[in-house]
C-alpha positions in Angstrom: 100.1 156.9 160.2 103.7 156.4 160.8 105.7 153.3 160.0 105.5 151.9 163.6 101.8 152.3 163.7 101.4 150.8 160.3 103.7 147.8 161.0 101.6 147.0 164.2 98.6 146.6 161.9 100.3 143.8 159.9 99.4 140.3 161.2 102.9 138.9 161.2 104.2 141.9 163.2 101.2 142.7 165.4 102.6 141.1 168.6 106.0 142.9 168.6 106.6 145.7 171.0 107.3 149.3 169.7 111.0 148.9 170.0 111.1 145.9 167.8 108.7 147.7 165.3 110.9 150.6 165.2 113.9 148.4 164.2 111.9 146.7 161.6 110.7 150.1 160.2 114.5 151.0 159.9 115.2 147.9 157.9 112.8 148.7 155.1 112.0 151.3 152.6 108.7 152.9 151.3 108.2 152.9 147.6 105.2 154.2 145.7 103.8 152.5 142.6 101.2 154.0 140.0 98.1 152.2 139.0 98.8 149.3 136.6 102.4 149.2 137.4 104.0 145.8 137.5 105.4 145.4 141.0 106.7 141.9 140.6 107.1 139.6 137.6 106.6 136.0 137.5 109.8 133.9 137.4 112.0 136.9 138.5 114.3 136.4 141.5 112.8 136.7 144.9 114.8 139.3 146.8 112.3 141.3 149.0 109.1 141.2 151.2 106.5 143.6 150.3 103.8 144.9 152.8 100.9 147.2 151.4 100.8 150.5 153.3 98.0 151.9 151.1 96.3 151.0 147.7 95.3 147.6 146.3 97.1 144.9 144.1 96.3 141.8 142.2 98.3 138.6 142.2 98.1 136.8 139.0 99.6 134.4 136.5 99.6 134.4 132.7 99.5 131.5 130.2 102.9 130.6 128.8 101.2 130.0 125.5 99.0 133.1 125.5 100.3 136.1 127.5 96.7 137.7 127.2 95.2 134.9 129.2 95.5 135.8 132.9 94.3 134.1 136.1 93.9 136.4 139.1 94.8 134.4 142.3 93.9 137.1 144.8 93.5 140.8 145.4 95.4 142.3 148.4 95.0 145.6 150.2 96.2 147.6 153.2 98.4 145.5 155.7 98.6 142.6 153.4 101.9 141.2 152.4 103.3 139.3 149.4 106.6 138.0 148.2 107.2 135.7 151.2 107.4 132.3 149.3 110.4 133.2 147.0 111.9 135.0 149.9 111.8 131.7 152.0 112.8 129.1 149.4 115.2 131.3 147.4 113.4 130.3 144.1 111.8 132.5 141.5 108.5 134.3 142.0 105.4 132.1 141.4 103.2 135.0 140.2 103.1 138.5 139.1 101.9 141.4 141.2 100.2 144.4 139.6 98.9 147.6 141.2 95.1 148.0 140.7 95.3 151.5 142.1 98.0 154.0 143.2 99.9 152.1 146.0 102.5 152.7 148.6 104.5 149.6 149.8 107.0 149.0 152.6 109.8 146.7 151.3 112.3 144.6 153.4 115.2 142.9 151.6 115.5 139.2 151.9 118.6 139.0 154.2 117.2 141.6 156.5 113.9 139.6 156.8 115.5 136.2 157.2 117.7 137.8 160.0 114.5 139.0 161.6 112.9 135.6 161.6 116.0 134.1 163.4 115.9 137.0 166.0 112.2 137.0 166.6 110.6 133.4 166.5 107.2 135.0 167.1 107.2 136.5 163.6 108.1 133.1 162.2 105.2 131.4 163.9 102.8 134.3 162.8 104.1 133.8 159.2 103.4 130.1 159.3 99.9 130.7 160.6 99.2 133.2 157.8 100.7 130.9 155.1 98.5 128.0 156.5 95.4 130.2 156.2 96.4 131.1 152.6 96.9 127.4 151.7 93.6 126.5 153.2 91.9 129.2 151.3 93.5 128.2 148.0 92.6 124.5 148.4 89.0 125.4 149.1 88.8 127.7 146.0 90.5 125.1 143.7 87.9 122.6 145.0 85.0 125.0 144.6 86.1 126.2 141.0 86.6 122.7 139.8 83.5 121.1 141.1 80.7 123.9 141.2 78.5 125.2 138.4 78.7 128.8 137.1 76.8 130.3 140.0 78.8 128.4 142.4 82.0 129.7 140.8 81.0 133.3 140.8 79.8 133.1 144.3 83.2 131.7 145.4 85.0 134.6 143.8 82.6 137.1 145.6 83.1 135.4 148.8 86.9 135.6 148.4 86.6 139.2 147.7 84.3 139.8 150.6 87.0 138.3 152.8 89.8 140.2 151.1 88.5 143.6 150.5 85.0 143.7 151.8 83.6 145.7 154.7 80.9 144.1 156.9 78.2 146.0 158.8 75.0 144.5 160.4 75.5 141.2 158.2 75.8 143.2 154.9 79.1 142.9 153.1 80.0 145.8 150.8 82.8 145.6 148.1 83.4 149.1 147.3 85.4 148.6 144.0 84.4 145.4 142.3 86.9 144.2 139.8 86.0 144.7 136.2 84.0 141.8 134.8 86.8 140.5 132.7 88.9 140.3 136.0 86.1 138.5 137.7 85.9 136.1 134.8 89.7 135.4 135.0 89.2 134.8 138.8 86.3 132.4 138.3 87.6 130.6 135.2 84.5 131.5 133.3 83.5 134.1 130.7 82.6 137.6 131.0 79.1 136.9 129.8 78.6 134.4 132.5 79.9 136.9 135.1 77.2 139.6 134.0 74.4 137.0 133.7 75.1 135.6 137.2 75.5 138.9 138.8 72.2 140.1 137.6 70.7 136.8 138.6 72.0 137.3 142.1 70.5 140.7 142.1 67.1 139.5 140.9 67.1 136.9 143.7 67.8 139.6 146.3 71.2 138.1 147.2 73.2 141.1 146.1 72.8 144.8 145.2 74.8 146.3 142.3 75.4 150.1 142.2 78.1 151.1 139.7 81.3 149.3 140.8 79.9 148.9 144.2 78.5 145.4 145.1 76.7 144.4 148.6 76.0 140.9 149.6 72.8 141.5 151.5 73.1 138.6 154.0 76.7 137.3 154.1 76.0 134.4 156.3 73.0 133.3 154.1 75.2 133.7 151.0 78.0 131.6 152.5 75.4 128.8 153.4 74.0 128.7 149.9 77.4 128.5 148.1 80.0 127.1 150.5 
């Protein structure tokens, strides 16, 4: 896949013609990151927009009092982008981004991206739509994690992963590489033991199937009805 074909799959660029995509491809650079590499650090200056060509990353925050305590905000994969908030407001990064597997990213510097927004209003509108969707999703997750019991919290995280990285076929959603249990615990704001107990409870009820690092939600719509 060349850069133009790849950029056409990115939501904020998908409505642009090939000539414009060619121009954008010439503005950026491609950079590779090994698994577990820190791509962005929380509080550093925001100077670029990152788009994932291949691989997978996690967006996370750590406690100022205990750097070992981590909260995973989201997991992003191919065609997702990050770094836009600091790019737009000029403030420091609000979270860290770490590669969960070997990843290749397309990077556009801040000034070039801001010029792009001025020249192509459609990109600005698409960016606003994407940011609105993310804000709605974050609000729903905060509500769910603050009000629900352990099962509800774990289910909320599974539904988020299903939306972010899952593949749906005939009503079944497969998450090919489920995050480690301690990472799921960080996402759900609970313990590793609770994650293990709840996943096995879901499996006994026939709601999910577990096979190594692969998880299947047997009936995605039913699962959403039960826990949304």
